[in-house]
N, C-alpha and C positions, 0 to 999 in steps of 0.2 A: 543186835540185829545186823545181819549181813545185807548191806544196802546194794541194790542193783546199780549197774553202770549208768543206765538211762532211766530217768524218772520223769513222768509227765504229771504236772500239777494242774488239776482241773477243779471246777467248782460246781456247786449246786445251782449257781446263778451268777450273774455279774455283780461285782462289788462286794464279794464275800471275803476278800482278803487273800486272794491268790498271790499277788505280788509280795505282800509281807511274808507269806508262808515260804515262797520261793527264796526270798532274801534270807530268811532265817535258816532254811535248809542249807543254802550256800555257805552261810556263816559257820554253821555247825561242821559241815564237811571240811571247810578250809581250816577250821580250828584243830582238826585231827591231822593236818598236814597233807590233805588230798587236794589235787588240782581240780577246779570246777569251771565248767562252761555253762552259761545260761543262754537259751535260745527261745525267742518269742516269734512264732510263725507269722502272726498278723498283729500289728499294733495300730489300732484306730484311735481317733481323737487327737492326732498330732497338732491340729489347729488350736486346740485348747492347752497345748503344752504337755500332753500325756506322753510319757516314755517309761514304760515299766523296766526296760533294760537299764536305763540310766539310774532309776531309783534303786534297783537291786545292787548295782555297782557302788552307789553312794553308801548304802547301808552295810553291805556284806564285805566290801573291800575289793581287792584286785582280782576279780573273776573275769574271765572272758565273757562278753555279753554281745550277742548279735540278734538282729531282727530280720525276719524274712522279707516282709513288705510293710511299709509305713503308709497309713491312710489318714486323711485329714479329718474326716467327720467322726464324731463319737457314736458310731453305729456298728452293727454287726458287720463282719468283713465283706460279705458279698454286697450288702447295701452300700457300705462306705466306698468300696471299689467302683461301684456303678456311678456314684456321684463324682468321684475323682477321675473316672475314665481310665482307671489303672487295671491292667490284667493281674489276676491273682495267680501266684505259683500253685502248681498242683501239690497235693499232699505228698506224692512221691518225691518231689523236689525238696520239700522240707525234710523228709526222711533221709535223703542223701546228705543234706547239710548236717544233720544231727550225727550221722555216722562219721562224717569227716571230723567233727568236733570230738567224737568219742575216741578217735585214734590217738589224740594227743592230750586227753584229759582223763582223770580218774572217773569223773562223773559228769554227766550232762543233764541239766534240769531244763525241761521244756514247759513253759507256761502257756496254757491255752487261752482262748478268747471267750469270755462269757462262760456259759455252761458247757457241759460235755458234748452235746450234739449240735452246737453252733457250726454252721458250714464254713469251712476254711477256704474252699475253692469253688469254682463254678460248676464242678462235676458233682457237688454234694458231699465231698470228702469232709470228714470230721476228725476230731482228736482221737476218736476210737479207731479210725482207719490208720492214723499215724502210729498209734500204739501197737496195732497189729503188725504193721510193717517193721517196726523196731523191736518187737517182742519186749516192750518196756513195761514197767510197773507204774501204776497210778497212785498218786496221793490226792485224796478228795478233800477239798476245803468246803466247810459248811458254816452257816450262820448259827448263832446260839439261840436265836429268837423263835417265837411261835411259827410253826409251819416247817421248821427245819427237818423234823423227823420224816415227814412225807417226802420232801425234796431229796433228802439223803438216801432213803430207801429206793426211790425211783432211780436215782443215779447209780447206786450200787447194782440194782437189778439190770440196768442197761449195760454196765460193765461186765457183770457176771454172765449175762446171756450171750455175750460175745467172747466168753472165755478169756477175758483180760485180767491180768494180775492186779490186785489192789493191795498196796502196801499198808494203807491205813487212812484214817480220817483225822483231820485237824479242824478245830474251831478257829476261824480266821480273824475274829475280832471279839475277844472276850471282854465284857464290860468291867469297868473299875468297880462298880457297885451292882453286881448281878441281882436280878429279881429271882423270885421263886421259879419262874418258867425257864430261865436260863440254867439254873442249877439242876432242875429236873431234866431238861434236855441233855445236859452234859452227862448226867448219870445214865440216861438211856443210850446215848451214843457210845458211852464207855462199855456197854454190854452187847454191842453189835457183833456180828460174825467176823468182822475185820478189826484189826487193832485200833485203839484210840491212841494217836501219837502225841496229842497235846493241844495247847491253845495259845494263840498269839494275842496279847493284850491289845485292846483298842488304843489308837493313837501311838502305836509302836513306831510309826514313821517319824513322830516328833522327838524321839530319843536321839541322843548323839550317836553317831556310828559306832563309837567305841563301846558305849553302853549297850546298844543293840546287839553287837557281836558277842559281848560277854553274857548277855541274858538269853540269847537264842537257845542255848543248850538246855536251860531250865524250862523254857517254854515247850520244847519238843523232847521232853524227857522220855516219851514212848519209843524214841529211836534206839535207846540203849537197852530196851527190854529184850 
C-alpha cells in the first residue's frame, strides 16, 4: 500500500485507541526507514497528566511530536479552552503547522480529539475541515464492542459525504479473550467498502517500547496489502 504523506487518525468516539494506533503507525513507518512527525492539534486533560504526544514518542521512538494547544481539563477542546480562558488556534493554523512538518518529514500523522466532528476551534472547525485543507487521508479507529458497526458507518458516511479519502479502519483495542460479538464485529468491519488495516491489542501501552515497535507491523498487517 502506498501510504500518503499526511494521515489523520480519527475515531468513532473518545477512548477508542487513537493514540495507540498513531504510535503503531509511527513505529511501522519508522521501521521502514521513513522519517515521521506526529501532530496533535488539541490536547486536553493536561491537569490529569494526559499527553498523547509524549506517549507516542515513548512507544514509537524518536519521532518528532508537537501539540498545537494544551488544555487542562479532560473535556472537548472548546469546553476545555473556555475553562482555561485559552484561545484556540483556528483549523487553518493547524493546517499550516502540518504543512511545515511535511516539508522535512516523509510522513505526518495527525491525531484528532475525540470523534470526527468534535470542534477544534471557536469557528466550528473540525478534523474534516483540517483534512480538506491538507488533502489528507483518514485512518478511522473503532471499538470492537457492541455498537461499533453503527458508529463506524456513521463516521465513514460523514467522511465520504465530504469527499475525504479513507485509508482504512483499525480496531483500537482488541481484547485478549474476545467474545463472540467482538469476533463478529471484526468480520463485518473486514467486509466494509474501505480496507481493514488491523487491530491493536488492548493494554498495548503496557508493553515495553521495544516489544511495541516490533509487534506494530503484525498488528497493522493491512498496511502491506
